[in-house]
N, C-alpha and C positions, 0 to 999 in steps of 0.2 A: 741381413740389413746392410745397406751401403754405409761406408765410413762417414760420408758427409752427413747422412741423416743421423747417425749415432752421435757425431760431434755436435750437430745442432741440438739434439736432445739433451746432451750433457750441458751445453751452454745454458739452455733454458732451465735445467735443474738448478745450476748455480745461481742463475738470475732469480729464481724463485726463492732460494735461501737468502740472497741479499735483500730481496724485497721484504721479507719478514724481519730481518735485522735492522733495516733502515727504510721504513715505509715512506718517510717524507721524501727521501732522495729518489726512491723508485717511482713515486707518484709524479715527481717533477720530470723524470725521464719519460714516462708515458705521456705526460702533458705536452712535452716538446715534440714527441713523435706525432701526437694527435694534431698539434697545430701545423705541422709541416705537411699534413694531408697524406699520411701514410695509409697502409691498408686498413687501419682501424678507424679511419675518419668516418664520423657519423654524418648522415645527410641532414639532420636537423640542426647541426651546429654551424656557426658562421664560417665562411671560407677564409683562407689566409689573406685574401685581398681585402675583405671587408672587416675582419676582426682587428680591433685595436689592441695595443699592448696591454692596456689596463684591463680590457675585457678578458683577454686570454689568461691573465694572471688570476682573475677572480672566477674563472669558469670552473664548473664542477669537475670532479675526477672522471675520466673516460670510463665507459663501461667495458669490462673485459669478460668475455664468455666464460661462464663457470665461476665468476668471482663477484663478491659484493664489497663495495667500499663503504666503510663506516666513517662518516665525517667527524664523529666525536673522538674515536680512537685514532683517526688519521691513518688507516691501514686497510688493506684488502683481506678478505676472508673467503675461503673456498666454499662454494655452494654444492650441496648434494641434491640430485633430482628427487622430487617427491618428499614424502615424510620419512624421517629416519630417527629412531630413538637415541642413537649414539651421538648424532650431530643434529641438534634442533635447528640449526641455522639453514633453513631452506627458503626458497623464494616465496612459497606460500606463507611460511611463518613470518617473514619480513613484511610482506604485504599486510597481514593481519595486525602486526604490531604497529605499522604506520597508520592503518585505518583506525585502530583503537586510540592511538594518540590524537588523531584528528577529531574523533568523536568527543574525547575528554575536553579538548580545547574549545570546541563548539559548545559543549555543555556549559563550560565556565562562562563563555560569552553570553549564552542564553540566559544565565542567571542575573545578568546586569539589569538594573531597573529601567534604563532607557536604551532603546534600540533604534537604529536608523531606519527610516522608511525606505521601501524599495524604490520610491520615486524621489528624485532629488528635489529639495525645496518644498516637500509636502509636509505640512503640519496643520493641526486643527485650527489655530488662530488665523492663518492665511485663508484656509478654506471657508471659515465662518465669515470673514470680511468679504470674500468674493461672492459668497451666497447672498449676503445683504445687498451687495451692489448689483446683483442679478447677472454676474459673470459666469456662474456655474449653475446649470440646470439642476433641478431637485434630484433627478435620478442619478446624475453623475456625482452630486454631493454625497448622497447616501452610500454609493459604491466606494468613494474615496475615503469616507469616514470608516467604513468597514475595513478597508486596507490598513488604515492607521491602527485600528483596534487589533487586527491580526498581528501587526508588528510588535505590539506591546503586551501580548498574552504571556503570562508566566505560569509555570508548572506548580501544581499543588497535589499532593498525594491524598487520595480519598480512603477513608476507612469504611469498609463494608460491614454494616450491622447484620447480625444473623441471630435467629432464635437459639442456635446452638453455638454459643461463644467459645466453648471449650475446644472446638475443632476448626481452627482458622484455615483459610484456603492455602493448600500446599501444591496445587496443580496449576500448570501453566495455562494461561488463556490462549485459545486458538482463534476464536472468532467472536465478535459481538455485533449484533444487528438490532437497531432501535425500531420501535413501532412508529407510525406516522405522527403521533403526538409527542414522541420522545419522552414518554413517561415510564416506559418499560424497555429493558434491553435484554434480548435473549443471548445467553452466553454458552459457549462450548469450550470445555477445558479438556486437555489431554491428561490421562491418568498414567501412573507409573507402570502398572501391570499390563498396559495396552488398552486400546479402546478409548472411550471418552465419557464425560458426564456433561449434562446440560441442564440449564435452569433459567430462571428469570430474575433480574434485578429491578427493583422499583426505585425511581428517582423522584425527588421532591425538592423544589426550591423553597428555602426557609425565608421567613420574614426578615431576618437579619442579613440577608444577602448571601447565604451560604447554600451548599448543596448537600443533601443527605441521600445515602444509598442503603437500601435494605435488600438482602437476598431472600427470595421466597423460601418457604419451608421445605418443599419437596424438590429434591434433585434426582434425576434419572440417569442410570448408567447403561452403557451398551458396549459390547465388544466390537462393534462395527464402526467404521469411519464415517463421519459426517462430511459429505461432499459439498452440499449447498443447503441454504435455508432461506426462507422468506416468510413474512407475516401474511396471514390470510384472513379475509373478511367473510365469514360464513353466516353467523347470526347477527353480528354487528361489526363495526370497524375493528380490525385487528383482534378478532375473537380467537383465532387459531394460529398455529405455527406449522409451516410445511417444511419437512425435513427429508433430504435425500440421503439414504443410508446405503453404503456399499457392503455387499456380502463378503464374507470370509469363510473359507473351509466349507462346512456343511450348512452354514447359515446364509440363506439367500439375501440379496439386497432388496430394499423396498422403499416406498415413499410413504411417510407417515404424516397424517393430519391430526395434530394434537391440540386440544382446547387449552388456552392459556390459563384457565381456572384450575387445570389439573395440577399446577405447580404450587398452589397455595391452599393450606388447610383452613384459612380464615374465611374462605368463600363458602357460605352454606348452600349455595345453589348446586344443581347437578353439574358435573364437569362438561356436559355437552357432547356433541358428536365427535367420536374418535374413530378414525378410519386408517386402514393400512392397505395400500395398493401394491399389487405385485408388479412393480416396475424395477428391474434390477439395473445396477450400475448407471444411475442417472448422474450426469455431470453437472447439470444446472436445473433450476426450477424458477417459475414465475407465476404470480397470481394476477388474474384479470379483474380490474375494478370497473370496467365498462358494463353498463346494464345490458347491452346487447349480447354479452357472453357471460352472464351472471354466474358466479360460483364455478367458473372454469379455471383450471390451472394447466400449465404446460411443463413438460420435462424434456430436457435435451439428453439424448443418449448417443451411443456410437452408431452413426449413420441413420439416425431416426429421431423424429420429433413426435411426441405424443401429447395431444390436448385432451384432457379428461374433465368431464362434468363431475364435480365432487359429490353431488347429491344422487344422480342416477347411475353414475359409473360409466356412462357412454364415452367411447373413445373415438378420436380421429387421429390417424397416423399419417405421417409424411416421411417418405424415404428420401434420404440425401446421401452424399458421398463423403461425408466427413463426420467428426465428432463435434457435437454442439456444446461448447464450453460456457456460453453466457447467453442469457435471455432476459427480455423485459417486454411487458405489454405497454402499448401507448395508452393514454388516458382518454382521449376524445373519440377513439374508434377501437373496435376489437381487432387490433393489428399487433401481431407478435414479431419482435425483432430478435434475430438469432446471430450469434457470433461463433464461427467455426475454427477448428484447428488449422485449416488450410488458409485462414485469413479472410475468408468470405464472410460478408454480412448480408443477410437477406431478410425480407419480411414475409409474413403469412397473414393474409386477411381471412379471419374466421368466417366471414359472411359468404365466402366463395368456397364452400366445402365441396361442392360437386365437381370442381375441376380435377382433371386427372393429369398424370405425367408431371412435368415441372412447370405447367402453366399456372400453378397456384403461387409461384414465387413472384413477389412484387418487386420492390426496389432491391437491386443487387450491386454491391461494390466490394472492393478488396483492400486490405492492408497487407503488409509484407510478411506478417508472422501470425502465429496463433492468437486469436482474440481471447482475452481474459475477462473483459468486462464491457458491457454496453449500458448506456444511460440515455433515456429519452428526455428531452427538455419539455416543459409543460405545454408549449404550443404545438408539439408533435411535428415540428418542421426541422428540428435539429437533433442529432444523435452524437454522443461522445463515445468513442471506442478506444480501448487500450489493448496493446498486444505484448507478446513476449520478447520483443526487441526494445521495449521501453518507450514505444511511440504512443502518444495520446493525441488523438485528432478529433476536431469538431467537424461533423459532416452536415452539409445542407441536403436534406432528403429529397427536396424538390428537384435538385440538379444532380444528386448523387456525386457530390464534389466536396473534397476537404477544404474548408475555409479557414481553419485555424489549427495550429499545432502548439502543444504545451511541452516545452523543452525542460530537460533535467531529470525526468523520471528514470529510474534504474531498474531494469528487469532483464533477465536472461532466459529463465525457464520456469518461473514460478507463476502460480495462479493467484493473481493479485487484483482486487477490485479497485474501482475509482468511486468517489463520492462527489455529488453535486449539491450545492446549496444556492439555488437561483435567487432566493430572497436577498442574500447578501453578496451575490455575484462571485462565488468562490468555487473552485475545483480542488479536491484533495485526493492524494494518493500516497500510499506507503510503498516504498521501493524495496527491492530485494536487499539493498544495503542497509535497511532498517531506518532510513530517514523518512520523515513525514514532510511532504511538500505541499504548499498551498499556492495556487495560481489565481490570477484574475480571470474570471470566466470570459469576460468580454474581449480583452486584448492579449491574453496568454502570458502576461508578465508573471514571472516567478516572484511571489511576495515574501515567502519565508520558507526556510528549511529547518526543521526541528529534529535534532539528534535524539536517538533513543536513550532513555535513562539507564538502560542495561546494555552490556556489551553485545555487539551484533552477532547473530548466529541464525542458522536456518530454522531453529526451533524457537527463536525469540523475536520473530517479526511482529511489530505492533499491529493491533487492530483498532481502528478509530471510528468514532461517530462525531459528526459536527452538527450542531443545531442552534437555531436562534432562540429556542425555548427548551433547553435541556431540563426536564423535570415537569413539563406540562405548561399550562397557561401561565402560571406564575413562576415559570422556570427561568434559568439564566442562560445567556448565550455563551458559547465557547466550544472547546474541543475536548472530547473524552477519549482517552487512550488506555488500552489494556495491553500490557506487555509483561511477559514472564508471569509472576504471581501477583502483580500489583496493578492498581487502577489509579490513573492520574486525570486531573482536570486542569485544562488551560483556560483561564478565565479572562473575559473581556473587562470585567469590573475591577477597577483599581481599589475600591473599598474592600472587596473580598480579599484582595492580596494583602492589604494592610492589616485587616482583621486576623487573617491566618498567620501573618508574620508576627503580630503581637502575641497571639496565642502560643506560638512556637517559642 
């Protein structure tokens, strides 16, 4: 090694010692070198010509490769790559600590009784005055009132009643899906020894303005993973549940059609039709409610879409060049929309079964990453799609063109759904960062960001349901959130909040 290099290395070693003995002086030295525009100058910081003396004195400490500056202790600490048990100070650990601190602060702010609306100057008094004067149309008035209600929702923990009160829920919620009336919620929980359990919770709005939850008697366990679920209308609306189970080891995967009455002992009737279809490794599923394809359901597999008649077992297969991760049927026509891993979104019209090749594909368009969720609006002219880059877009199907984008969603690689409530003009999604975000469906404005009540983690991503009538016809509007082992309700009703607060 050359002498100059050795000397330079020795000087850096002494400088490193001086930095630990006098961190304030060393920080000032690096700040002066940073302001002079030396080799460590950042492109994001102001140049020497534009930075004022007062700004440069209050600017944060410069970033040094391999070091982390702690503003509380006013000194630099050496970082080690990756995770290290001897030195827990890693970049990943610092980011997790900062994210947890931000979550706790937002959680404290979320507990405050009054929150600012996402729109400046928006309050119920001004809206009511404008409504009486005819300055605000009825549809706009209802939408803005819902935005105000969303801003004022507060969190309440729900106690789940069960016939077996001696064994409380100790397993983490993985997924919850409500039926069309929002009276029942199908739940999937991970279990410690592997696999999962699933069952049904019944919701009921009480006369005093509260919400009661009761778990059905029968829970079912499986050692297979549940990839996708949806409610199915076989004998009557939402009479069954469709599950996509992934095979493991010697146990093959399948698609099961289970009657909802199977989960309750109180129903004296027969359980109803129970079927298991030999369809392995299905990523997604959807049930068709259109009479022209009555009792048909679809499953999205790797490079294949299968449409099955649940009564006769007849199948129609469609070969594609990607994995189908998301599906939904339109309401007014028997048209199936599919979202693929390649980012392609395409439709299949079941009335054109005779077409061969790729001629059966209807509308086709693309997003930049794998599609995780597709939702068709009620008029069948618009579709909402989310992908693994965190992009949520509203597409006009008549032009195959994106007309709106919803900013703020966070996703990198997870399979996360989106939820739409057209009656109240809301779009909801839970991000990989475990924050629940609500947007205005019409103009894409982010209305509220709700932090998770539990520390963020890949095994503690909340699953949510939003409804105008949670609990049925006499139910309550609000947001239902299942995270970790707990169930929470975010209520529109201020009376519900006061009553719960008084009880507490």
